[in-house]
C-alpha positions in Angstrom: 13.8 -23.8 -15.3 15.8 -21.1 -13.6 13.7 -18.6 -11.6 16.3 -16.0 -11.0 14.9 -12.4 -10.8 14.6 -10.4 -14.0 14.8 -13.2 -16.6 12.0 -11.8 -18.6 13.3 -8.3 -18.8 16.1 -6.3 -17.0 15.2 -5.8 -13.3 13.7 -2.3 -12.8 14.3 -1.1 -9.3 11.5 1.6 -9.7 8.8 -1.0 -10.3 6.9 -2.3 -7.3 4.0 -4.7 -7.5 1.6 -5.0 -4.6 0.1 -8.4 -3.6 -3.4 -8.7 -2.2 -3.9 -12.5 -2.1 -5.5 -14.2 0.8 -4.4 -17.8 0.5 -0.8 -18.2 1.8 0.3 -20.7 -0.8 -1.1 -18.7 -3.7 0.4 -15.5 -2.2 3.9 -17.2 -2.2 3.5 -18.1 -5.9 2.4 -14.5 -6.6 5.4 -13.1 -4.9 7.8 -15.5 -6.6 6.2 -14.5 -10.0 6.8 -10.8 -9.3 10.5 -11.5 -8.4 10.8 -13.7 -11.5 9.6 -10.7 -13.5 12.2 -8.5 -11.9 10.1 -6.2 -9.8 10.0 -5.6 -6.0 7.2 -7.1 -3.9 5.0 -5.3 -1.5 2.5 -7.1 0.8 -0.7 -5.2 0.4 -3.2 -7.3 2.3 -6.8 -6.5 1.7 -9.4 -4.8 3.9 -12.0 -3.9 1.5 -12.0 -0.3 0.1 -10.2 1.1 3.1 -6.7 0.7 1.8 -7.3 1.6 -1.9 -5.2 4.8 -1.6 -2.3 2.7 -0.4 -2.6 0.2 -3.2 -2.7 3.0 -5.8 0.9 4.1 -5.2 2.4 1.0 -6.7 3.2 0.2 -10.4 1.1 -2.9 -10.5 -1.3 -5.0 -8.4 -2.0 -8.8 -8.1 -5.4 -9.3 -6.5 -7.4 -12.5 -5.9 -10.9 -10.8 -5.9 -11.5 -12.1 -2.3 -14.1 -11.4 -1.0 -15.9 -11.6 -4.3 -18.9 -9.6 -3.0 -16.8 -6.4 -2.7 -14.1 -7.0 -5.4 -16.0 -5.4 -8.3 -16.8 -2.2 -6.5 -13.3 -2.0 -5.1 -11.6 -2.4 -8.5 -13.8 0.2 -10.1 -12.9 2.6 -7.3 -9.2 1.8 -7.7 -9.4 2.3 -11.5 -10.9 5.8 -11.0 -8.1 6.7 -8.6 -5.3 5.2 -10.7 -6.6 4.9 -14.3 -3.2 3.5 -15.5 -2.6 0.9 -12.8 -2.0 -2.6 -14.3 -4.0 -5.2 -12.4 -3.5 -8.9 -12.6 -6.4 -10.9 -11.1 -5.0 -14.2 -9.7 -8.3 -15.8 -8.8 -9.3 -19.0 -7.0 -11.0 -21.6 -9.2 -14.6 -21.7 -8.0 -18.0 -20.6 -9.5 -18.5 -17.4 -7.5 -15.6 -15.9 -9.5 -17.4 -16.2 -12.8 -19.8 -13.2 -12.3 -16.9 -11.2 -10.9 -14.7 -11.7 -13.9 -17.6 -11.0 -16.2 -18.3 -7.7 -14.5 -14.6 -6.7 -14.9 -14.3 -7.6 -18.6 -14.6 -4.0 -19.8 -11.8 -2.6 -17.5 -8.6 -1.8 -19.5 -5.3 -2.9 -18.1 -6.8 -5.9 -16.2 -5.8 -9.5 -16.9 -6.8 -12.7 -15.2 -5.3 -16.1 -14.5 -6.5 -18.9 -12.3 -4.8 -20.1 -9.1 -3.5 -23.5 -9.9 -1.2 -23.2 -6.9 1.6 -25.2 -8.5 5.1 -24.1 -9.5 4.1 -23.3 -13.2 2.1 -20.4 -11.7 5.3 -18.5 -11.1 6.1 -18.4 -14.9 2.5 -17.7 -15.8 2.3 -14.7 -13.4 5.7 -13.3 -14.6 4.6 -13.5 -18.2 1.2 -11.9 -17.4 2.9 -9.1 -15.6 5.3 -8.6 -18.6 2.3 -8.3 -21.0 0.4 -5.9 -18.7 3.3 -3.6 -17.8 4.6 -3.5 -21.4 1.4 -1.7 -22.5 0.9 0.3 -19.3 1.0 4.0 -19.8 4.4 4.8 -18.1 6.2 2.1 -20.0 4.6 2.8 -23.3 5.2 6.5 -23.2 8.9 6.0 -22.2 9.2 3.5 -25.1 7.8 6.1 -27.5 10.1 8.9 -26.2 13.1 6.7 -26.5 12.2 5.6 -30.1 11.6 9.1 -31.3 14.6 10.7 -29.5 17.8 8.7 -29.9 19.6 11.3 -27.8 17.4 10.5 -24.8 20.0 8.8 -22.8 21.7 9.2 -19.4 20.4 12.0 -17.3 17.6 13.2 -19.7 16.3 9.6 -19.8 16.4 9.4 -16.0 14.6 12.7 -15.9 11.8 11.5 -18.2 11.4 8.1 -16.5 11.3 9.8 -13.0 8.7 12.2 -14.3 6.6 9.4 -15.6 7.0 7.4 -12.4 6.0 10.4 -10.2 3.1 11.4 -12.5 2.0 7.7 -12.5 1.4 7.8 -8.7 -0.3 11.2 -8.8 2.7 13.2 -7.5 3.1 16.8 -8.6 6.2 17.5 -10.8 8.5 20.4 -11.5 11.9 20.7 -13.0 13.3 21.7 -9.6 11.7 18.7 -7.9 13.0 16.3 -10.6 16.5 17.7 -10.4 16.5 17.2 -6.6 15.3 13.6 -7.1 18.3 13.0 -9.4 20.6 14.4 -6.8 21.6 17.6 -8.5 20.6 21.3 -8.5 18.3 22.7 -11.2 21.2 24.9 -12.3 23.5 21.9 -12.8 20.7 20.1 -14.6 20.3 22.9 -17.1 24.0 23.4 -17.5 24.6 19.8 -18.4 21.5 19.3 -20.4 22.1 18.2 -24.1 19.8 20.7 -25.6 21.0 20.0 -29.1 19.5 16.5 -29.1 16.5 16.6 -26.7 14.0 19.3 -25.7 14.8 21.3 -22.6 13.8 20.0 -19.2 10.5 22.1 -18.9 9.5 21.3 -22.4 10.3 17.6 -22.0 8.3 17.5 -18.7 5.3 19.1 -20.5 5.4 16.7 -23.4 5.9 13.7 -21.1 2.9 14.7 -19.0 0.8 15.3 -22.1 1.7 12.0 -23.7 1.0 10.2 -20.4 -2.3 11.9 -20.0 -3.4 11.2 -23.5 -2.3 7.5 -23.4 -4.0 7.0 -20.0 -7.2 8.5 -21.3 -7.2 6.2 -24.4 -6.1 3.2 -22.3 -8.6 3.6 -19.5 -11.6 5.3 -21.2 -11.9 7.8 -18.4 -12.4 11.5 -18.8 -9.8 14.3 -18.8 -10.6 15.4 -15.3 -10.1 12.0 -13.7 -6.9 11.5 -15.7 -5.6 14.9 -14.8 -6.1 14.3 -11.0 -4.6 10.8 -11.3 -1.3 12.2 -12.6 -1.1 15.1 -10.2 -2.4 17.9 -12.4 -5.5 20.0 -12.3 -7.9 19.7 -15.3 -7.3 23.4 -16.1 -3.5 23.0 -16.1 -3.8 20.0 -18.4 -6.1 21.9 -20.7 -3.7 24.8 -20.9 -0.9 22.5 -21.8 -3.0 20.8 -24.4 -3.9 24.2 -25.9 -0.3 25.4 -25.9 1.4 22.3 -27.4 -1.4 20.6 -29.2 -3.9 23.3 -30.1 -6.7 21.6 -28.2 -8.6 24.7 -26.9 -12.1 23.2 -26.5 -12.9 21.7 -23.1 -15.5 19.4 -24.6 -14.1 19.1 -28.1 -13.3 15.9 -29.9 -11.2 13.3 -28.2 -7.4 13.6 -28.7 -6.0 10.2 -29.1 -2.4 9.1 -28.3 -1.4 8.7 -31.9 -2.3 12.4 -32.6 -0.2 13.5 -29.6 2.7 11.4 -30.8 2.5 12.9 -34.3 2.4 16.4 -32.8 5.4 15.7 -30.6 7.3 14.2 -33.5 6.6 17.2 -35.7 7.6 19.6 -32.9 11.0 17.9 -32.4 11.6 17.4 -36.1 11.5 13.6 -36.2 11.5 12.2 -39.8 8.1 10.9 -41.0 9.5 7.4 -41.7 10.7 7.0 -38.1 7.3 8.2 -36.8 5.5 5.6 -38.9 7.8 2.9 -37.7 7.2 3.8 -34.1 3.4 3.9 -34.5 3.5 0.5 -36.3 5.6 -1.1 -33.6 3.3 0.0 -30.8 0.2 -1.1 -32.6 1.8 -4.6 -32.8 2.3 -4.8 -29.0 -1.3 -3.6 -28.2 -0.8 0.1 -27.3 -3.7 2.4 -28.2 -2.2 3.9 -31.4 
């Protein structure tokens, strides 16, 4: 079997997965699995809850739940900080891990495999990461945007993906900041923007943020305030955007699920109903909360 990087999907240079695995041999298999998947590796180490902020800036985490006595609390803290972070538990095979895994069974975006510490672990880890990241909020929202907006290519696609990546690590976003990250001025971005086929930059940023927030809330089960802070927004700003674009004026009103937000976006940009139904059906098949 060839283990060249990126054989399960095209390598994505913006995807970085942290490794917090104590055993040296198991850690080497975890790192090989990440490279096989096509992502970059970052050695995270583990010092209890003291480095949770650092772990939260990556797009995924492989964690061995060692020491078991602090793992459950640490992972719940990490989930509150990063509601959308995909977490793969790569755990040693011994009895003290059973109550840990049982306690974590309700956390969304968490999967677990055992440490066999043999070469097949590389493939198992890569496949588990592929499943986790495929349904993670940043990837799922980008897939929906691409499916609904065939014109979302080139620079507008880069703009949307960069916005999702920055929001995903809790960074504040603006059109000017995104233009700078793409290496151009805001004026150049606006002048070259294909407004006939995709919403303008500010509008696309708003919708991208709303779709990410809604998906993350459905995916994690956490409240709007936690989700807003996790994607670099205040709860008031998120509520104003929901009110403006989606008509959700009530702070404590009924939950707004991702499918409703997708339908509102599709209606706003004039996507035919048949395409919307096809997109919703596709994402239900791969396990996204639609």
